N, CA, C and O atoms as a GROMACS GRO file, in nm:
protein
  280
    1MET      N    1  11.486  -0.193   3.220
    1MET     CA    2  11.506  -0.332   3.256
    1MET      C    3  11.454  -0.424   3.145
    1MET      O    4  11.513  -0.528   3.116
    2ARG      N    5  11.341  -0.384   3.085
    2ARG     CA    6  11.285  -0.467   2.978
    2ARG      C    7  11.378  -0.472   2.857
    2ARG      O    8  11.393  -0.576   2.795
    3ASN      N    9  11.439  -0.358   2.824
    3ASN     CA   10  11.532  -0.356   2.710
    3ASN      C   11  11.653  -0.443   2.736
    3ASN      O   12  11.702  -0.511   2.645
    4LEU      N   13  11.703  -0.442   2.858
    4LEU     CA   14  11.817  -0.527   2.893
    4LEU      C   15  11.780  -0.675   2.879
    4LEU      O   16  11.861  -0.755   2.831
    5THR      N   17  11.661  -0.710   2.921
    5THR     CA   18  11.615  -0.848   2.909
    5THR      C   19  11.607  -0.889   2.762
    5THR      O   20  11.650  -0.998   2.725
    6ILE      N   21  11.553  -0.802   2.680
    6ILE     CA   22  11.543  -0.833   2.537
    6ILE      C   23  11.681  -0.849   2.475
    6ILE      O   24  11.703  -0.939   2.395
    7ILE      N   25  11.773  -0.762   2.511
    7ILE     CA   26  11.909  -0.769   2.457
    7ILE      C   27  11.978  -0.898   2.498
    7ILE      O   28  12.041  -0.963   2.415
    8LEU      N   29  11.965  -0.936   2.625
    8LEU     CA   30  12.028  -1.060   2.672
    8LEU      C   31  11.969  -1.183   2.603
    8LEU      O   32  12.042  -1.274   2.565
    9ILE      N   33  11.838  -1.185   2.587
    9ILE     CA   34  11.775  -1.299   2.520
    9ILE      C   35  11.817  -1.306   2.373
    9ILE      O   36  11.840  -1.415   2.320
   10LEU      N   37  11.827  -1.191   2.307
   10LEU     CA   38  11.871  -1.190   2.167
   10LEU      C   39  12.015  -1.239   2.154
   10LEU      O   40  12.047  -1.313   2.061
   11ILE      N   41  12.100  -1.198   2.245
   11ILE     CA   42  12.240  -1.242   2.240
   11ILE      C   43  12.249  -1.393   2.260
   11ILE      O   44  12.321  -1.461   2.188
   12ILE      N   45  12.176  -1.444   2.358
   12ILE     CA   46  12.180  -1.588   2.384
   12ILE      C   47  12.122  -1.666   2.267
   12ILE      O   48  12.175  -1.771   2.229
   13SER      N   49  12.012  -1.617   2.211
   13SER     CA   50  11.948  -1.691   2.102
   13SER      C   51  12.028  -1.686   1.973
   13SER      O   52  12.005  -1.770   1.885
   14THR      N   53  12.119  -1.593   1.958
   14THR     CA   54  12.204  -1.592   1.838
   14THR      C   55  12.338  -1.661   1.862
   14THR      O   56  12.398  -1.714   1.768
   15LEU      N   57  12.387  -1.660   1.984
   15LEU     CA   58  12.514  -1.726   2.012
   15LEU      C   59  12.503  -1.878   2.013
   15LEU      O   60  12.596  -1.948   1.974
   16GLY      N   61  12.388  -1.930   2.056
   16GLY     CA   62  12.369  -2.075   2.059
   16GLY      C   63  12.381  -2.138   1.922
   16GLY      O   64  12.466  -2.226   1.903
   17PRO      N   65  12.300  -2.098   1.826
   17PRO     CA   66  12.312  -2.156   1.692
   17PRO      C   67  12.446  -2.124   1.625
   17PRO      O   68  12.495  -2.204   1.545
   18SER      N   69  12.505  -2.010   1.656
   18SER     CA   70  12.637  -1.978   1.599
   18SER      C   71  12.742  -2.077   1.649
   18SER      O   72  12.828  -2.121   1.572
   19PHE      N   73  12.734  -2.111   1.775
   19PHE     CA   74  12.827  -2.210   1.831
   19PHE      C   75  12.804  -2.347   1.767
   19PHE      O   76  12.901  -2.417   1.736
   20VAL      N   77  12.679  -2.384   1.746
   20VAL     CA   78  12.647  -2.512   1.683
   20VAL      C   79  12.702  -2.516   1.540
   20VAL      O   80  12.758  -2.617   1.498
   21ILE      N   81  12.686  -2.407   1.467
   21ILE     CA   82  12.737  -2.402   1.330
   21ILE      C   83  12.890  -2.413   1.328
   21ILE      O   84  12.946  -2.479   1.241
   22ALA      N   85  12.956  -2.349   1.423
   22ALA     CA   86  13.102  -2.359   1.430
   22ALA      C   87  13.147  -2.502   1.459
   22ALA      O   88  13.243  -2.550   1.399
   23VAL      N   89  13.079  -2.569   1.549
   23VAL     CA   90  13.115  -2.708   1.582
   23VAL      C   91  13.088  -2.799   1.463
   23VAL      O   92  13.168  -2.889   1.436
   24ILE      N   93  12.978  -2.778   1.394
   24ILE     CA   94  12.947  -2.860   1.276
   24ILE      C   95  13.051  -2.839   1.167
   24ILE      O   96  13.098  -2.935   1.105
   25GLY      N   97  13.088  -2.715   1.143
   25GLY     CA   98  13.190  -2.686   1.042
   25GLY      C   99  13.324  -2.749   1.076
   25GLY      O  100  13.390  -2.806   0.990
   26TYR      N  101  13.364  -2.738   1.203
   26TYR     CA  102  13.490  -2.797   1.246
   26TYR      C  103  13.488  -2.949   1.230
   26TYR      O  104  13.585  -3.009   1.183
   27GLY      N  105  13.377  -3.011   1.270
   27GLY     CA  106  13.366  -3.156   1.257
   27GLY      C  107  13.366  -3.203   1.113
   27GLY      O  108  13.425  -3.306   1.080
   28SER      N  109  13.299  -3.128   1.027
   28SER     CA  110  13.294  -3.169   0.886
   28SER      C  111  13.430  -3.153   0.819
   28SER      O  112  13.467  -3.234   0.735
   29ILE      N  113  13.503  -3.049   0.855
   29ILE     CA  114  13.637  -3.033   0.798
   29ILE      C  115  13.729  -3.145   0.844
   29ILE      O  116  13.810  -3.196   0.765
   30GLN      N  117  13.718  -3.185   0.970
   30GLN     CA  118  13.798  -3.298   1.017
   30GLN      C  119  13.760  -3.427   0.946
   30GLN      O  120  13.846  -3.506   0.910
   31ALA      N  121  13.629  -3.448   0.926
   31ALA     CA  122  13.585  -3.569   0.858
   31ALA      C  123  13.630  -3.571   0.712
   31ALA      O  124  13.668  -3.675   0.660
   32LEU      N  125  13.626  -3.456   0.647
   32LEU     CA  126  13.672  -3.449   0.508
   32LEU      C  127  13.823  -3.470   0.499
   32LEU      O  128  13.871  -3.526   0.401
   33ALA      N  129  13.896  -3.424   0.598
   33ALA     CA  130  14.041  -3.445   0.597
   33ALA      C  131  14.076  -3.592   0.616
   33ALA      O  132  14.174  -3.641   0.559
   34ARG      N  133  13.996  -3.663   0.696
   34ARG     CA  134  14.023  -3.805   0.718
   34ARG      C  135  13.979  -3.892   0.601
   34ARG      O  136  14.046  -3.989   0.567
   35ASN      N  137  13.865  -3.857   0.540
   35ASN     CA  138  13.810  -3.941   0.434
   35ASN      C  139  13.753  -3.854   0.322
   35ASN      O  140  13.633  -3.827   0.320
   36PRO      N  141  13.837  -3.809   0.230
   36PRO     CA  142  13.789  -3.721   0.124
   36PRO      C  143  13.689  -3.787   0.028
   36PRO      O  144  13.611  -3.718  -0.037
   37SER      N  145  13.691  -3.919   0.019
   37SER     CA  146  13.600  -3.986  -0.074
   37SER      C  147  13.455  -3.985  -0.025
   37SER      O  148  13.363  -4.010  -0.104
   38ALA      N  149  13.433  -3.956   0.102
   38ALA     CA  150  13.297  -3.951   0.157
   38ALA      C  151  13.241  -3.809   0.158
   38ALA      O  152  13.149  -3.779   0.233
   39SER      N  153  13.297  -3.722   0.076
   39SER     CA  154  13.256  -3.582   0.080
   39SER      C  155  13.109  -3.558   0.044
   39SER      O  156  13.049  -3.470   0.105
   40PRO      N  157  13.046  -3.630  -0.049
   40PRO     CA  158  12.904  -3.603  -0.074
   40PRO      C  159  12.814  -3.631   0.048
   40PRO      O  160  12.723  -3.554   0.077
   41LYS      N  161  12.841  -3.741   0.117
   41LYS     CA  162  12.761  -3.773   0.236
   41LYS      C  163  12.787  -3.673   0.348
   41LYS      O  164  12.693  -3.630   0.415
   42ILE      N  165  12.911  -3.638   0.368
   42ILE     CA  166  12.946  -3.543   0.475
   42ILE      C  167  12.887  -3.406   0.444
   42ILE      O  168  12.835  -3.339   0.533
   43GLN      N  169  12.896  -3.366   0.319
   43GLN     CA  170  12.844  -3.234   0.281
   43GLN      C  171  12.692  -3.227   0.297
   43GLN      O  172  12.639  -3.125   0.341
   44THR      N  173  12.623  -3.334   0.261
   44THR     CA  174  12.477  -3.336   0.277
   44THR      C  175  12.439  -3.327   0.424
   44THR      O  176  12.349  -3.252   0.461
   45SER      N  177  12.506  -3.405   0.508
   45SER     CA  178  12.478  -3.400   0.652
   45SER      C  179  12.510  -3.264   0.710
   45SER      O  180  12.437  -3.214   0.796
   46MET      N  181  12.618  -3.204   0.665
   46MET     CA  182  12.658  -3.073   0.715
   46MET      C  183  12.555  -2.967   0.677
   46MET      O  184  12.518  -2.884   0.760
   47ILE      N  185  12.507  -2.969   0.554
   47ILE     CA  186  12.409  -2.870   0.510
   47ILE      C  187  12.278  -2.887   0.586
   47ILE      O  188  12.217  -2.788   0.625
   48LEU      N  189  12.235  -3.011   0.608
   48LEU     CA  190  12.113  -3.034   0.686
   48LEU      C  191  12.128  -2.982   0.829
   48LEU      O  192  12.036  -2.922   0.884
   49ALA      N  193  12.244  -3.006   0.889
   49ALA     CA  194  12.266  -2.957   1.025
   49ALA      C  195  12.268  -2.805   1.029
   49ALA      O  196  12.217  -2.744   1.123
   50PHE      N  197  12.328  -2.742   0.927
   50PHE     CA  198  12.325  -2.595   0.920
   50PHE      C  199  12.182  -2.543   0.910
   50PHE      O  200  12.146  -2.445   0.975
   51VAL      N  201  12.101  -2.609   0.828
   51VAL     CA  202  11.962  -2.565   0.810
   51VAL      C  203  11.885  -2.577   0.941
   51VAL      O  204  11.809  -2.488   0.976
   52PHE      N  205  11.904  -2.686   1.014
   52PHE     CA  206  11.833  -2.704   1.141
   52PHE      C  207  11.881  -2.603   1.244
   52PHE      O  208  11.800  -2.550   1.320
   53ALA      N  209  12.011  -2.575   1.249
   53ALA     CA  210  12.061  -2.476   1.345
   53ALA      C  211  12.008  -2.336   1.312
   53ALA      O  212  11.971  -2.262   1.403
   54GLU      N  213  12.005  -2.302   1.186
   54GLU     CA  214  11.952  -2.170   1.148
   54GLU      C  215  11.802  -2.161   1.172
   54GLU      O  216  11.751  -2.055   1.208
   55SER      N  217  11.732  -2.270   1.151
   55SER     CA  218  11.588  -2.266   1.176
   55SER      C  219  11.558  -2.247   1.324
   55SER      O  220  11.461  -2.180   1.359
   56ILE      N  221  11.639  -2.305   1.410
   56ILE     CA  222  11.623  -2.282   1.553
   56ILE      C  223  11.646  -2.136   1.586
   56ILE      O  224  11.573  -2.077   1.666
   57ALA      N  225  11.746  -2.076   1.525
   57ALA     CA  226  11.773  -1.934   1.549
   57ALA      C  227  11.659  -1.846   1.501
   57ALA      O  228  11.618  -1.753   1.570
   58VAL      N  229  11.607  -1.876   1.384
   58VAL     CA  230  11.498  -1.795   1.329
   58VAL      C  231  11.372  -1.810   1.413
   58VAL      O  232  11.304  -1.712   1.442
   59ILE      N  233  11.340  -1.932   1.453
   59ILE     CA  234  11.222  -1.954   1.536
   59ILE      C  235  11.236  -1.883   1.670
   59ILE      O  236  11.140  -1.824   1.719
   60SER      N  237  11.354  -1.889   1.730
   60SER     CA  238  11.372  -1.821   1.859
   60SER      C  239  11.359  -1.670   1.844
   60SER      O  240  11.302  -1.604   1.931
   61LEU      N  241  11.411  -1.614   1.737
   61LEU     CA  242  11.396  -1.470   1.716
   61LEU      C  243  11.251  -1.431   1.690
   61LEU      O  244  11.206  -1.326   1.736
   62ILE      N  245  11.178  -1.513   1.618
   62ILE     CA  246  11.036  -1.486   1.596
   62ILE      C  247  10.959  -1.490   1.728
   62ILE      O  248  10.873  -1.406   1.752
   63VAL      N  249  10.989  -1.587   1.811
   63VAL     CA  250  10.922  -1.597   1.941
   63VAL      C  251  10.955  -1.477   2.028
   63VAL      O  252  10.868  -1.422   2.095
   64ILE      N  253  11.081  -1.435   2.028
   64ILE     CA  254  11.121  -1.319   2.108
   64ILE      C  255  11.047  -1.194   2.061
   64ILE      O  256  10.993  -1.119   2.142
   65PHE      N  257  11.044  -1.170   1.931
   65PHE     CA  258  10.975  -1.053   1.880
   65PHE      C  259  10.825  -1.060   1.907
   65PHE      O  260  10.761  -0.957   1.933
   66HIS      N  261  10.770  -1.179   1.901
   66HIS     CA  262  10.627  -1.194   1.928
   66HIS      C  263  10.596  -1.168   2.076
   66HIS      O  264  10.492  -1.111   2.108
   67LEU      N  265  10.684  -1.209   2.164
   67LEU     CA  266  10.660  -1.189   2.308
   67LEU      C  267  10.681  -1.046   2.353
   67LEU      O  268  10.607  -0.996   2.438
   68PHE      N  269  10.782  -0.979   2.298
   68PHE     CA  270  10.821  -0.849   2.353
   68PHE      C  271  10.777  -0.728   2.271
   68PHE      O  272  10.783  -0.616   2.322
   69VAL      N  273  10.734  -0.747   2.149
   69VAL     CA  274  10.692  -0.631   2.068
   69VAL      C  275  10.542  -0.615   2.081
   69VAL      O  276  10.465  -0.708   2.056
   70ARG      N  277  10.501  -0.496   2.120
   70ARG     CA  278  10.357  -0.471   2.137
   70ARG      C  279  10.317  -0.351   2.059
   70ARG      O  280  10.200  -0.313   2.059
   0.00000   0.00000   0.00000
C-alpha cells in the first residue's frame, strides 16, 4: 500500500508541472504568432515560467523522497 501511495504521488507531482509547461508553451507560440516583434519579451516570460514550473516539480520530488525514504 505504501508503494502505491508513493507511485501515485510521484505521478501527480510530475504531471502537474508537465501540464503547466505544455500550457505555457502553447500560449507563447500563440503570442509569437500574433506579434513576432515582441519575441524577446515573450521568450523571457516563457523561460521564467518554465523555471518556476520545474522548480515546483523538483521541490515536490524532494519533499516526497524526504517523507517516504527511510
